[in-house]
N, CA, C and O of each residue as an XYZ file, in Angstrom:
700
protein
N       1.016     -0.774      0.155
C      -0.030      0.018      0.150
C       0.597      1.564      0.128
O       0.854      2.006      1.248
N       0.785      2.152     -0.629
C       1.418      3.457     -1.043
C       0.265      4.545      0.295
O      -0.938      4.782      0.405
N       1.722      4.970      1.180
C       1.034      6.023      1.829
C       1.397      7.642      1.845
O       2.201      8.079      2.668
N       0.962      8.215      1.194
C       1.394      9.661      1.069
C       1.436     11.090      2.156
O       0.425     11.177      2.853
N       2.004     11.689      2.269
C       2.288     12.532      2.974
C       1.852     14.148      1.968
O       2.608     14.971      1.452
N       0.451     14.087      2.010
C       0.376     15.629      1.127
C       0.427     16.335      1.547
O      -0.353     16.424      2.496
N       1.267     17.401      1.312
C       0.882     18.379      2.232
C       1.245     20.043      1.688
O       1.977     20.254      0.721
N       0.564     21.190      2.535
C       1.139     22.661      2.521
C       2.207     23.142      2.963
O       1.933     23.866      3.920
N       3.109     23.119      2.795
C       4.302     24.017      4.294
C       4.274     25.299      3.928
O       3.703     25.794      2.956
N       5.260     26.086      5.192
C       6.164     27.687      4.981
C       7.319     27.166      4.485
O       7.779     26.037      4.657
N       7.737     28.048      3.878
C       9.548     27.623      4.096
C       9.866     27.736      4.915
O      11.093     27.638      4.901
N       9.376     27.974      6.111
C      10.738     27.326      6.971
C       9.902     26.152      7.866
O       9.947     25.903      9.070
N       9.090     25.512      6.720
C       8.574     23.934      7.815
C       7.460     23.835      8.510
O       7.250     22.821      9.174
N       6.238     25.254      8.456
C       5.349     24.829      9.224
C       3.887     24.314      8.588
O       3.386     25.376      8.220
N       3.427     23.797      8.431
C       1.907     23.423      8.038
C       0.905     24.068      8.761
O      -0.195     23.515      8.761
N       1.019     25.004      9.314
C      -0.034     25.525     10.586
C       0.418     26.376     11.998
O       1.294     26.126     12.826
N      -0.612     27.541     11.900
C      -0.278     28.407     12.837
C      -0.524     27.335     14.308
O      -1.143     26.272     14.284
N       0.191     27.998     15.622
C       0.377     27.102     16.872
C      -1.077     26.334     16.849
O      -1.254     25.123     16.983
N      -2.133     27.413     16.633
C      -3.320     27.060     17.214
C      -4.197     25.867     15.895
O      -5.408     25.655     15.949
N      -3.311     25.257     14.855
C      -3.861     24.398     13.693
C      -4.766     25.528     12.916
O      -5.738     25.044     12.335
N      -4.619     26.889     12.813
C      -5.042     27.610     11.602
C      -4.242     27.724     10.284
O      -3.074     28.101     10.184
N      -4.997     27.367      9.377
C      -4.215     27.331      8.115
C      -4.790     28.375      7.126
O      -4.639     28.277      5.908
N      -5.465     29.390      7.739
C      -6.219     30.519      6.708
C      -5.059     31.183      5.964
O      -5.192     31.635      4.827
N      -3.877     31.222      6.678
C      -2.883     31.561      5.520
C      -2.824     31.051      4.311
O      -2.533     31.968      3.543
N      -2.974     29.881      3.648
C      -3.419     29.055      2.695
C      -4.010     30.301      2.020
O      -3.434     31.100      1.282
N      -5.458     30.289      2.491
C      -6.045     31.385      1.412
C      -5.667     32.613      1.143
O      -5.986     33.229      0.126
N      -4.918     33.058      2.105
C      -4.437     34.618      1.888
C      -3.367     34.934      0.621
O      -3.114     35.948     -0.029
N      -2.812     33.379      0.603
C      -1.542     33.632     -0.573
C      -2.352     33.485     -2.109
O      -1.717     33.418     -3.162
N      -3.782     33.448     -2.045
C      -4.171     33.332     -3.492
C      -3.544     32.026     -4.456
O      -3.595     32.180     -5.676
N      -3.090     31.044     -4.031
C      -2.994     30.391     -5.008
C      -3.940     29.208     -5.264
O      -3.828     28.153     -4.641
N      -4.553     29.347     -5.878
C      -5.493     28.352     -7.086
C      -5.099     26.819     -6.978
O      -4.248     26.193     -7.610
N      -6.227     26.282     -5.701
C      -5.855     25.052     -5.880
C      -5.674     24.114     -6.635
O      -4.878     23.205     -6.401
N      -6.581     24.224     -7.923
C      -6.076     24.127     -9.165
C      -4.727     23.460     -9.672
O      -4.511     22.309    -10.050
N      -3.659     24.862     -9.523
C      -2.523     25.358     -9.336
C      -1.610     23.953     -9.263
O      -0.940     23.388    -10.127
N      -1.855     23.657     -7.957
C      -1.480     22.814     -6.592
C      -1.625     21.290     -7.559
O      -0.645     20.545     -7.564
N      -2.930     20.873     -8.386
C      -2.924     19.629     -8.563
C      -3.087     18.242     -7.892
O      -2.642     17.098     -7.982
N      -4.150     19.121     -7.026
C      -4.825     18.684     -5.994
C      -6.094     17.799     -6.276
O      -6.509     16.910     -5.532
N      -6.620     18.179     -7.433
C      -7.938     17.044     -7.657
C      -7.345     15.398     -8.397
O      -7.881     14.290     -8.396
N      -5.906     15.928     -9.028
C      -5.660     15.068     -9.512
C      -4.957     14.037     -8.555
O      -4.867     12.816     -8.681
N      -4.603     14.655     -7.812
C      -3.873     13.492     -6.489
C      -4.828     12.919     -5.828
O      -4.796     11.722     -5.546
N      -5.980     13.870     -5.442
C      -7.431     12.897     -4.640
C      -7.708     12.363     -5.503
O      -8.690     12.036     -4.838
N      -7.925     11.651     -6.873
C      -8.389     10.789     -7.370
C      -7.668      9.495     -7.505
O      -8.173      8.461     -7.940
N      -6.203      9.670     -7.012
C      -5.501      8.509     -6.458
C      -5.791      8.337     -5.442
O      -5.336      7.217     -5.211
N      -6.387      8.759     -4.375
C      -6.708      8.788     -2.720
C      -7.831      7.576     -2.725
O      -8.849      7.727     -3.400
N      -7.629      6.397     -1.975
C      -8.928      5.634     -1.296
C      -9.008      5.621     -0.226
O      -9.737      4.714      0.176
N      -8.381      6.522      0.881
C      -8.591      6.777      1.883
C      -8.116      7.747      2.591
O      -7.401      8.478      1.905
N      -8.203      8.055      3.628
C      -7.461      9.036      4.787
C      -6.933      8.762      6.160
O      -7.771      8.126      6.799
N      -5.939      8.992      6.787
C      -5.678      9.322      7.844
C      -5.276     10.538      8.258
O      -4.956     11.410      7.450
N      -5.254     10.698      9.433
C      -5.365     12.408     10.077
C      -4.913     12.075     11.442
O      -4.779     10.926     11.861
N      -4.704     13.078     12.059
C      -4.395     13.268     13.436
C      -5.763     14.151     13.991
O      -6.565     14.739     13.266
N      -5.789     14.079     15.292
C      -7.139     15.022     15.883
C      -7.326     16.000     16.109
O      -8.415     16.368     16.550
N      -5.899     17.129     15.797
C      -6.306     18.271     15.625
C      -6.658     19.003     14.416
O      -7.292     20.040     14.218
N      -5.846     17.857     13.392
C      -6.454     18.196     11.933
C      -7.630     17.679     11.186
O      -8.036     17.858     10.037
N      -8.160     16.795     12.467
C      -9.659     16.216     12.295
C     -10.726     17.238     12.647
O     -11.729     17.532     11.996
N     -10.159     17.883     14.207
C     -11.362     19.010     14.350
C     -10.824     20.734     13.692
O     -11.531     21.741     13.736
N      -9.978     20.684     13.351
C     -10.079     22.276     11.854
C     -10.782     21.646     10.700
O     -11.403     22.444      9.997
N     -10.831     20.061     10.255
C     -11.880     19.937      9.306
C     -13.149     19.682      9.623
O     -13.958     19.225      8.816
N     -13.445     20.004     11.004
C     -14.537     19.250     11.273
C     -15.555     20.874     11.472
O     -16.783     20.883     11.398
N     -14.676     22.152     11.731
C     -14.789     23.620     11.433
C     -15.014     24.124     10.501
O     -15.081     25.352     10.457
N     -15.232     23.264      9.309
C     -15.543     23.262      7.971
C     -17.794     22.964      8.017
O     -18.653     22.391      8.687
N     -17.640     23.904      6.706
C     -19.461     24.154      6.810
C     -19.757     22.577      6.211
O     -20.853     22.060      6.426
N     -18.803     21.926      5.520
C     -19.378     19.968      5.194
C     -17.861     19.555      5.176
O     -16.783     20.094      4.928
N     -18.379     18.186      5.607
C     -16.639     17.109      5.214
C     -16.506     17.204      4.268
O     -17.576     16.982      3.702
N     -15.038     17.645      2.973
C     -14.642     17.737      2.193
C     -14.041     16.209      1.310
O     -13.476     15.844      0.280
N     -14.444     15.877      2.157
C     -13.733     14.588      1.541
C     -14.626     12.918      0.977
O     -14.210     11.795      0.690
N     -15.666     13.407      1.026
C     -16.791     12.162      0.184
C     -16.754     11.230      1.211
O     -16.375     11.477      2.356
N     -17.136     10.188      0.811
C     -17.543      8.304      1.364
C     -16.200      7.986      2.170
O     -16.119      7.631      3.346
N     -14.997      8.231      1.110
C     -13.564      7.252      1.701
C     -13.583      7.236      2.888
O     -13.953      8.230      3.513
N     -13.184      6.084      3.509
C     -13.198      6.085      4.812
C     -11.744      6.555      5.189
O     -10.670      6.492      4.591
N     -12.180      7.119      6.584
C     -11.123      8.042      7.428
C     -10.317      7.423      8.854
O     -11.001      6.704      9.583
N      -9.770      7.527      9.006
C      -9.037      6.993     10.329
C      -8.393      8.492     10.638
O      -7.836      9.290      9.885
N      -8.763      8.557     12.349
C      -8.156      9.577     12.917
C      -7.234      8.949     14.407
O      -7.321      8.024     15.215
N      -6.580      9.821     14.192
C      -5.031      9.126     15.173
C      -5.046      9.446     16.388
O      -3.953      9.946     16.655
N      -5.715      9.422     17.277
C      -5.943      9.793     18.645
C      -6.110      9.249     19.679
O      -6.886      8.313     19.486
N      -5.665      9.336     21.197
C      -6.244      9.057     22.378
C      -7.727      8.857     22.496
O      -8.476      7.896     22.670
N      -7.873     10.410     22.298
C      -9.302     10.944     22.853
C     -10.731     10.256     22.120
O     -10.348      9.221     21.574
N     -11.855     10.389     21.956
C     -12.892      9.621     22.060
C     -12.886     10.854     20.538
O     -12.453     11.988     20.743
N     -13.302     10.539     19.370
C     -13.580     11.341     18.222
C     -15.058     11.140     17.935
O     -15.581     10.058     17.670
N     -15.704     12.393     18.027
C     -16.927     12.409     17.449
C     -17.575     12.486     15.846
O     -17.396     13.578     15.306
N     -18.140     11.688     15.213
C     -18.583     11.715     13.917
C     -18.723     12.973     13.252
O     -19.222     13.923     13.856
N     -18.310     13.083     12.001
C     -19.184     14.261     11.710
C     -19.779     13.975     10.398
O     -19.407     13.255      9.472
N     -20.919     14.815     10.584
C     -21.795     14.311      8.913
C     -21.409     14.328      8.061
O     -20.954     15.377      7.604
N     -21.378     13.036      7.306
C     -20.417     12.946      5.846
C     -19.811     12.256      6.328
O     -20.389     11.177      6.196
N     -18.601     12.066      7.068
C     -17.750     11.859      6.851
C     -17.514     10.133      7.579
O     -17.729      9.770      8.735
N     -17.090      9.469      6.596
C     -17.010      7.897      7.007
C     -15.761      7.655      8.075
O     -14.757      7.076      7.659
N     -15.830      8.104      9.458
C     -15.054      7.408     10.173
C     -15.019      5.903     10.568
O     -16.050      5.233     10.620
N     -13.609      5.333     10.883
C     -13.663      3.965     10.709
C     -12.747      3.993     12.344
O     -12.002      4.899     12.717
N     -12.990      3.077     12.892
C     -12.542      2.595     13.848
C     -10.973      2.603     13.570
O     -10.395      2.600     12.483
N     -10.352      2.617     15.093
C      -8.554      2.439     14.712
C      -7.826      3.807     15.702
O      -8.095      4.853     15.110
N      -7.447      3.940     16.300
C      -6.885      5.437     16.469
C      -5.164      5.214     16.386
O      -4.494      6.214     16.643
N      -4.813      4.603     16.220
C      -3.327      4.511     15.856
C      -2.882      4.506     14.602
O      -3.664      4.086     13.749
N      -2.024      4.798     14.333
C      -1.773      4.739     12.280
C      -1.120      3.282     12.417
O      -1.041      2.675     11.349
N      -0.684      2.679     13.450
C      -0.332      1.062     12.653
C      -1.993     -0.097     13.049
O      -2.023     -1.314     12.871
N      -3.077      0.693     13.546
C      -4.542     -0.088     13.457
C      -4.992      0.324     12.042
O      -5.395     -0.426     11.152
N      -4.804      2.027     11.999
C      -5.073      2.379     10.680
C      -4.343      1.595      9.924
O      -5.015      0.607      9.626
N      -3.325      1.559      9.484
C      -2.465      0.575      8.400
C      -3.266     -0.630      8.129
O      -3.770     -0.812      7.020
N      -3.392     -1.412      9.052
C      -3.992     -2.642      8.888
C      -4.980     -2.813      9.010
O      -5.205     -4.018      8.896
N      -6.252     -1.981      9.293
C      -7.385     -1.705      8.668
C      -7.556     -1.396      7.484
O      -8.310     -2.140      6.858
N      -7.147     -0.609      6.988
C      -6.769     -0.354      5.143
C      -6.397     -1.134      4.779
O      -6.901     -1.483      3.711
N      -5.428     -1.880      5.259
C      -5.110     -3.045      4.205
C      -5.971     -4.261      4.225
O      -5.986     -5.077      3.304
N      -6.614     -4.344      5.199
C      -7.573     -5.633      5.176
C      -8.940     -4.886      4.077
O      -9.811     -5.629      3.625
N      -8.936     -3.665      3.830
C      -9.957     -2.982      2.898
C      -9.715     -3.001      1.817
O     -10.593     -2.671      1.021
N      -8.403     -3.402      1.347
C      -7.526     -3.835      0.348
C      -7.086     -1.801     -0.454
O      -6.841     -1.480     -1.616
N      -7.169     -0.964      0.767
C      -6.748      0.191     -0.067
C      -5.557      0.551     -0.555
O      -4.693      0.584      0.321
N      -5.117      0.890     -1.841
C      -4.178      1.055     -2.409
C      -3.228      2.277     -1.875
O      -2.050      2.126     -1.553
N      -4.107      3.791     -1.826
C      -3.399      4.615     -1.569
C      -4.045      5.304     -0.339
O      -5.222      5.639     -0.470
N      -3.491      5.532      0.717
C      -3.339      6.142      1.780
C      -2.968      7.402      2.187
O      -1.947      7.357      2.874
N      -3.569      8.918      1.966
C      -3.701     10.025      2.308
C      -3.160     10.305      3.670
O      -4.049     10.232      4.518
N      -2.116     10.568      4.097
C      -2.093     11.137      5.410
C      -2.233     12.293      5.258
O      -1.265     12.889      4.784
N      -3.478     13.085      5.590
C      -3.562     15.086      5.540
C      -3.120     15.335      6.675
O      -3.246     16.552      6.540
N      -2.721     15.238      7.654
C      -1.610     15.165      8.318
C      -2.126     15.205     10.313
O      -3.294     15.171     10.700
N      -1.407     15.249     10.851
C      -0.608     16.799     10.591
C       1.105     15.930     10.878
O       1.369     14.757     10.615
N       2.070     17.026     11.510
C       3.117     16.367     11.008
C       3.520     15.247     12.296
O       4.448     14.447     12.175
N       2.802     15.325     13.331
C       2.903     14.361     14.124
C       2.609     12.738     13.619
O       3.258     11.816     14.111
N       1.944     12.594     12.964
C       1.029     11.405     12.564
C       1.948     11.221     11.107
O       1.736     10.141     10.555
N       2.610     11.824     10.641
C       3.162     11.909      9.517
C       4.596     10.982     10.058
O       5.272     10.171      9.424
N       4.689     11.317     11.034
C       6.502     10.758     12.109
C       6.033      9.538     12.528
O       6.743      8.538     12.418
N       5.009      9.493     12.961
C       4.488      8.192     13.488
C       4.743      7.343     12.196
O       5.712      6.585     12.225
N       4.038      7.390     11.164
C       3.596      6.379     10.089
C       5.335      5.972      9.737
O       5.736      4.808      9.695
N       6.332      7.343      9.475
C       7.508      6.591      9.387
C       8.667      5.826     10.254
O       9.605      5.064     10.020
N       7.880      6.664     11.750
C       8.528      5.659     12.480
C       8.303      4.189     12.286
O       9.062      3.229     12.418
N       7.482      4.251     12.057
C       6.278      2.610     11.486
C       6.820      1.722     10.426
O       6.595      0.513     10.401
N       7.873      2.647      9.148
C       8.159      2.764      7.904
C       7.166      2.415      7.183
O       7.262      1.517      6.347
N       6.089      3.072      7.405
C       4.616      3.085      6.837
C       4.563      4.291      5.452
O       4.144      4.071      4.316
N       5.104      5.512      5.971
C       4.917      6.425      5.157
C       5.731      5.752      3.664
O       6.612      4.920      3.876
N       5.486      6.045      2.511
C       6.187      5.735      1.082
C       6.930      7.292      0.735
O       8.109      7.644      0.762
N       5.770      7.962      0.432
C       5.404      9.109     -0.229
C       5.440     10.569      0.783
O       4.784     10.620      1.823
N       6.476     11.947      0.204
C       6.018     12.491      0.704
C       5.917     13.742     -0.290
O       6.972     13.938     -0.893
N       5.119     14.425     -0.523
C       4.578     15.447     -1.352
C       4.535     16.792     -0.901
O       3.495     17.179     -0.367
N       5.627     17.672     -1.045
C       5.003     19.173     -0.214
C       4.672     20.085     -1.076
O       5.357     19.865     -2.075
N       4.093     20.867     -1.227
C       3.529     22.706     -1.978
C       4.637     23.396     -0.687
O       4.300     23.667      0.466
N       5.700     23.525     -1.161
C       6.638     24.712     -0.348
C       6.218     25.871     -0.656
O       6.709     26.380     -1.664
N       5.199     26.626      0.107
C       4.973     27.903      0.074
C       5.740     29.521      0.076
O       6.636     29.609      0.916
N       5.496     30.753     -0.735
C       6.507     31.372     -0.645
C       6.231     32.427      0.825
O       6.122     33.639      1.012
N       6.206     31.541      1.440
C       5.720     32.348      3.174
C       6.687     31.958      3.913
O       7.422     31.059      3.504
N       6.903     32.583      5.224
C       7.905     32.179      6.020
C       6.799     32.786      7.720
O       6.518     33.893      8.181
N       6.514     31.450      8.111
C       5.218     31.886      9.428
C       6.088     31.717     10.745
O       5.410     31.915     11.753
N       7.429     31.397     10.998
C       7.867     31.959     11.709
C       7.486     31.318     12.947
O       8.058     31.645     13.986
N       6.514     30.374     12.943
C       6.486     29.574     14.482
C       5.096     28.812     14.348
O       4.232     29.292     13.615
N       4.879     27.692     15.012
C       3.442     27.087     14.032
C       3.981     25.444     14.166
O       5.104     25.135     14.565
N       2.818     24.386     13.701
C       3.196     22.802     14.004
C       4.010     22.286     12.592
O       3.639     22.179     11.424
N       4.892     22.104     13.064
C       6.062     21.675     12.594
C       5.549     20.363     11.019
O       4.756     19.426     11.116
N       6.080     20.649     10.161
C       5.835     19.699      8.745
C       5.958     18.019      9.556
O       5.060     17.177      9.575
N       7.509     17.877     10.245
C       7.587     16.727     11.088
C       7.611     16.949     12.140
O       8.113     18.047     12.379
N       7.042     15.984     13.616
C       7.574     16.137     15.043
C       8.550     15.550     14.865
O       9.012     15.032     13.848
N       9.012     15.633     16.189
C      10.533     14.333     16.439
C      10.406     13.447     15.912
O       9.357     12.812     16.028
N      11.632     12.941     14.944
C      11.931     11.973     14.574
C      13.266     11.572     15.138
O      14.193     12.378     15.215
N      13.383      9.974     15.641
C      14.785      9.480     16.105
C      15.878      9.493     15.859
O      16.786      9.399     16.685
N      16.075      9.689     13.888
C      16.716      9.849     13.557
C      16.362     10.484     12.203
O      15.221     10.714     11.801
N      17.688     10.769     11.468
C      17.326     11.401     10.030
C      17.000     10.985      9.144
O      17.605      9.937      8.916
N      16.001     11.341      8.106
C      15.371     10.490      7.082
C      16.350     10.861      5.830
O      16.840     11.989      5.769
N      16.602      9.935      4.892
C      16.859     10.045      3.204
C      15.793     10.049      2.621
O      15.096      9.037      2.690
N      15.409     11.027      1.977
C      14.761     11.297      0.786
C      14.711     10.820     -0.304
O      14.699      9.965      0.582
N      14.670     10.469     -1.249
C      14.769     10.568     -2.982
C      13.712     11.392     -3.949
O      12.515     11.124     -4.046
N      14.309     12.305     -4.547
C      13.450     13.169     -5.111
C      12.564     13.027     -6.380
O      13.015     13.261     -7.502
N      11.600     12.731     -6.211
C      11.272     12.344     -7.426
C      10.571     13.239     -8.555
O      10.205     12.663     -9.579
N      10.388     14.461     -8.437
C      10.236     15.127     -9.149
C       9.847     16.988     -8.416
O       9.389     17.151     -7.285
N      10.140     18.027     -9.289
C      10.106     19.648     -8.557
C       9.465     20.697     -9.109
O      10.395     21.081     -9.818
N       8.979     21.120     -9.232
C       7.988     21.941    -10.045
C       7.669     23.233     -9.670
O       6.656     23.316     -8.975
N       8.396     24.540     -9.999
C       7.983     26.113     -9.800
C       6.985     26.005    -10.894
O       6.837     25.579    -12.040
N       6.029     26.976     -9.360
C       4.691     27.671    -10.405
C       4.778     29.061    -10.484
O       5.821     29.671    -10.248
N       3.819     29.540    -10.776
C       3.765     31.202    -11.755
C       3.710     31.716    -10.438
O       4.373     32.752    -10.410
N       3.101     31.395     -9.078
C       2.510     31.541     -7.704
C       3.845     31.607     -6.934
O       3.941     32.220     -5.871
N       4.766     31.019     -7.452
C       6.208     31.035     -6.648
C       6.476     29.951     -5.522
O       7.399     29.821     -4.718
N       4.992     29.015     -5.836
C       4.976     27.705     -4.888
C       5.650     26.956     -5.638
O       5.666     26.938     -6.868
N       6.279     26.256     -4.827
C       7.466     24.919     -5.553
C       7.045     23.799     -4.709
O       7.089     23.666     -3.486
N       6.607     22.990     -5.678
C       6.550     21.248     -5.623
C       6.966     20.361     -5.601
O       7.199     19.842     -6.693
N       7.382     19.501     -4.156
C       8.623     18.562     -4.197
C       7.698     17.162     -3.633
O       6.979     17.048     -2.640
N       8.064     16.144     -4.753
C       7.859     14.799     -4.631
C       8.679     13.986     -4.207
O       9.611     13.884     -5.006
N       8.840     13.076     -2.954
C      10.066     12.066     -2.486
C       9.308     11.136     -2.172
O       8.211     11.092     -1.617
N      10.008     10.376     -2.588
C      10.124      8.518     -1.670
C      10.854      8.938     -0.303
O      11.263     10.010      0.143
N      10.834      7.649      0.150
C      11.133      7.681      1.295
C      12.440      6.855      0.919
O      12.433      6.222     -0.137
N      13.742      6.833      1.874
C      15.001      5.929      0.806
C      15.320      5.074      2.044
O      16.440      4.565      2.077
N      14.597      4.885      2.919
C      14.678      4.211      3.879
C      14.112      2.770      4.175
O      14.286      2.044      5.154
N      13.045      2.497      2.490
C      12.106      1.609      2.516
C      12.923      0.661      1.895
O      12.489     -0.466      1.657
């Protein structure tokens, strides 16, 4: 199974403000179509995310991911959101196992940095796709949580857009 951490990051490596706010992405006025989101999302069978990411998405007007199965990694009880196909399993390993049993071919790690790091530590993450935004946030939620050792990546592609966003696609070298 392929597991991709597809994420936007500030130039200094933050995916959200300290409180989880990602409105800075909208302030950049970069069209979602420019980032190739629709093409990427069409390849995804299911999603895995952390509780904080889930809570940010819960604040949206409606659930944006349709009927695709979703695992939320958290030690806390998670309340289902209308329209969300919430699955049981609150760790990255249990989500992986359940997704494998469902024959999921491509799992999207929506966020955040700690979930991505947990997938890395378990040798489950296969790809990292970062949209590097032309902005310095100075602080916030890091692209990755703390890892026990350095991680080597293989660059698969790089694309610079007119908006100055740079998209970088990597595979994990340690696999």
